[in-house]
Phi, psi and omega in degrees: 000144181284139175288110185300320183297323178281320182296327186249014186301315183295316178297319179297314180298320176300316180295315180297314181296324178295312180301313181298327183280316191255341185277127173288335183302317184290346177270352179282136179302135176086353181267135176261165177304316180300323177299327187273352179244010177294154184302326184281350179268131178289121176272157181299147180303322182296343183256356184300316182292320177301318179297314180299314181300313178298313180293324176295320179297314179300315182290326178296316183277340181275338185247102183299331181294325180292328177294323179293325180294335181282339185285000000 
């Protein structure tokens, strides 16, 4: 099985950098990065595609059955 953290590292970094750049949440006192990426928190529009790419990468590498469907 592929190491998801290595396979998706670039996508993850892009997503993190986007959140840090565009999210007002991370600038609020007492808020952590984790607080700002929870599902119930609205992420900036500029980061929606980064988030989708990262989550698709994670799900693709975490689910071996999905890899079989691609073959």
